[in-house]
N, C-alpha and C positions, 0 to 999 in steps of 0.2 A: 392226487397224493395230498392227504392232509397236512394243515402247515402242522401241527404234532410231532406225526411220523417224518415228517422233513426235520424236521427239529433233532427227533431223535438217531437218524442215520448220520445225521453230519454232526453231531457230538460222538457218532460210534468211529466214524472216519476218521475223527482229529485226534480221537484216543487211539486208535491204533495206528495212526500215521507217528504219533509222539513216541513212542515206545521203541526200545530196542530190543526186549525181550518177548516174549510169546506171551499174552494176558488170558488166563484161565477164565472162564463165562462167568464164575464168581468174582473174580475181580472188575469184568466188564460191567456186573450188575451194578456194582457198588461205584464205579466209577460217569457210567455214560446214566443222566436223569432221563428217565420217560417208562423203566419197566416196571410192568407190575408188582405185588408183592407175591404173590403166590408163585412158590415154585413151579406147577406143571405150565402154569399162563404166562412164565417168563421163558422156559424152555421153549413153548411153541413161536414165541414172539420173537425171539432171537435166533431161531431158525429161518424163519420167513426173512427175517433182517439182512442172514448170510447170503441167501439166495436173491433177495435185491440186490445186495453188493455187486454179486456175480453179474446178474443181470445187466447192471448199470456200467460192468467192464471195470469195474476195480479190483486190483489183485490183493484178493485177499490168502494168505499165506497163513497155513496151516503146520505146527509142530509140539513138541514136547516141552512140559514147563511143570517142573515139581512131577513128572509122572501123572500128569494129564494132560490134556489136549488144551492146547492153547493159540490165540490166533494175533496177527499183526498185520501191518501193512508196508511193504518195504517201499521208504520212498524214491529210490530208483526206479522202481518199477510204476510208480504212480503218478511220476511229475515227467510233463507233457513235454518234449522236445522245444528248445529256444523259438520263438514265433519270430517271423522278419517279416515285414510288410513293406510296400512302396509306399511314399507319401500321398500318392494319387489312390490305392488300395484302402488305403487309412481313411481319407476321404470321402472316399463312396461307402463305408462299410459307415461311418459317422452319420452320412445321410438318412441311408438304407435304415439305421435306428429311430430316426426322425420321423420317419415317414406314416408309423402307426400312432392314431390317437386313441384306439379305443384301449382299454385299461389290462385287460388278458395278455396283448403281445406288446405294450407299451413295456409294463415289470420285465417280460425277458428281454427286449431289447435294450433297457438300461441296464441290467446285468451284464449282458454280453461285453455293454461299452465297459462297465466298471471292470470288468476281467484284465480287458487290452489296456487300459490306464495303469490299471496293476502292472501288467508286465512292461511296461515303459512305452509302450507306443499313443502316438496324440492321433486322435479319433478327430479331432476337431481342431485340423488346422484353422490359421488365419484366412479370413475370407469365404471357408467354407457356410459360414452364417448366414452370407445371402441369401443363400438356396432353402425355402421352408418347404419342400414337398409333402403334402398331407394325404390320405387313404384313409377314408371312414369306411367302418365296414357296421352299420347300427341296424342290419338284419339282425332279428331275434336268433336265428337259423346258422350265422355265420359261426360260432363259438364251437356249435357243436359238429357241424360241417366240418368245420378246418381238422379237430381234431380226429376225426375220422380220415379225413384226406392222410394226416399226418403219421397214425395208427395203420392204415390199411385194412381199413375195417366197412362191410358194408352196410350204407346207411337206408333206413326207411322211413318216409315221411310222406304225410299229405301235402298232395300241389296242387293248384290251382290253375288248369290250360287255359290261355285263351280262348273264348268263345263259349266256354261250359260254364254252368253256373254253381255246379255241384264238384268239390276235389275228388282225387282220385291218389288212392296211395302206391307209393311207388317206392321200389328195392333198387340200389343202383349201387355200384361198386365203381366208388368215387375215385376218380382220375386226379383231380385238381380243381382248382380255383383261380377264379380271373376277373380283373375288371376292366371296365370300359365305361367311362363318361358317368364314374359317380355309381354306377351299378355292377352289382356282384353276380357272378354265374358259376354255376357247378357243371363241369364235364363231366361225362362216368358213363358207363357201360350200365343200361336200365334190362333187369333181370327178365322180367316181364314184358318186356316188348323186343327183346332179344338184338339189341344193337346199342349204339353211341346213341347219345343224348345229351342237351343242355337245358340246364333248370335256371330261370334265374331266382335267386334268392327271396325276394321281394313276393315270390307269389309261393314259398313254402309258408304251410299252414301248420302252427300246434308244433310238436314236439318232436325233434329228429331223434332216430332212436340207432343207436350202433349195436350191430349184431354181428358176431361169429370172431374167432380169434383175431388176435392182432397180428398185421401180414398176409392176412388171408386174399387182400385185392394186390392185386401185381397188375403196376400199369406196363401197356405195351410200348416195345422202346420205340417205335416208330410213331407215336401219338406226339400230335403238337397239338395241345389246349387250345392256346389263341385261336390257332386256324379253325378248329372245330367251331369253335364259341361264336366267333363274327365272319364265318368267310360267308353266311348267308346276309349278314348286314351289310356286305361292302356290295351286294347286288342293288338298283335301285326299289326303292321301295312303293310298293302301289298308293296311290293317294286315293281315298275315298270321301263321300260325299256325306254329312249328317246334317240332318233337319231336326234343330231341338227348340220349344218353345221357352221365352221368356218371358216374365210376369211386366205389365208395364211399368215403364220407370224404375224398373231394378234390371240386377246382373249386369253391370255398365263394363265391367271387365270382359264377361263373355261376349258384351256388344262389339268390343272394338276387334276380336278376332275374326269375326263375322266376315265372310264375303257377299252379304245378303239380307236383309232383313223387311218381314212384309207383316202387315199387321192382319192379328186372325179376327179378334172381337175385343171388347171392351177392358178384357184382362190379359190376355195372353198377345204376343208378337212372336212369330215364327223364323228364325236363323237359320241360315246356311253357312256349316263349317267344314275345314278340310280336315280328315283324319290321318295320321300319320300313325302316331301309335295311340292304341286304345286306351291301355292303362294310364298314362300320362294324361291326356283327355279327362278320362272320367274322374283321375283325383283333382284336377283343376274343376270340372263341372260341380263336384260334390262337394264345394267351398261355398256355392251358392244357394246349398237346401233345398228348402221348399220356393224358390224364385226359378229354376231351371226344369224340365222336363223334356227329357230324350225321346223324340218321337223315333228316329231309327237311325245306326241302324240297331240290332237286337244286340249287338255283344257288348257295342256303349252302353245301351240303357242296364243292362244285366253287371256291366262292371262299375258303374255309379251307385244302383242298388248295392254291390258291397261294399263300396266305400262307406256309403252310408250306415246300412249295418255295423263295418267295423267301428264306427265311431260310437253309436249307441250302444256297444257291448264294452 
């Protein structure tokens, strides 16, 4: 929703809450800023705004005013019941709101705390500030996938699978996002493969497109997002060996990780490394650019090439 539309709807709600009698469309048009000059354009926009308020759950009451249709919002129907939180519950909410570092969620969290403080609830009791949790979400795909999960819409995106050089198009019913060890994962039902799948957000390429109407995706009641995402990770990871050539006298960081180094010629040495996570090791090797040449395994070599191409682009 644009800021202009948000401001107009907010003024409309305030206007209709402040009146004791029904306001006609003409009176609302004069009182609420943001409506167009054209009569037809105003009618269309006002109809959309009324529908928007109803979808948001705002009780818009319709009645007669001077033989014309009028509108108002009864304060008693609009107000929420008094909110009661224990000190522990308020502290947890305060800490949760400070977790988010990215702007799109930080703004919503700050607004929620502001409303709680306005209701007289202290969300940052003495001593809570010693805890400074942080969750980052720097992946470009995070905002669009977060919205797809929130709205229950199917997500379409290009995904680079480990061991493949070319990305593949995925069509996913998103069930949820979860984070572990600084990495974000999407869990959902892959419509192409017809099975639940887990996607690391750092491997999502390009734009994420949400398809279909909101609420189309229904999360199964028995789904445990974290269990699906990390049950494989709990199993022992198979360690593999990698052979990497290093320019003589260079790439000192890689040399420190090596379990063995032999001389090849006057230009190159060859190091043996242990591979636990291909993508992580590739990102580390790519920092040394042309001082490193991956001999094997092939998926590590392809991952390093992708990293370097990403830097160039």
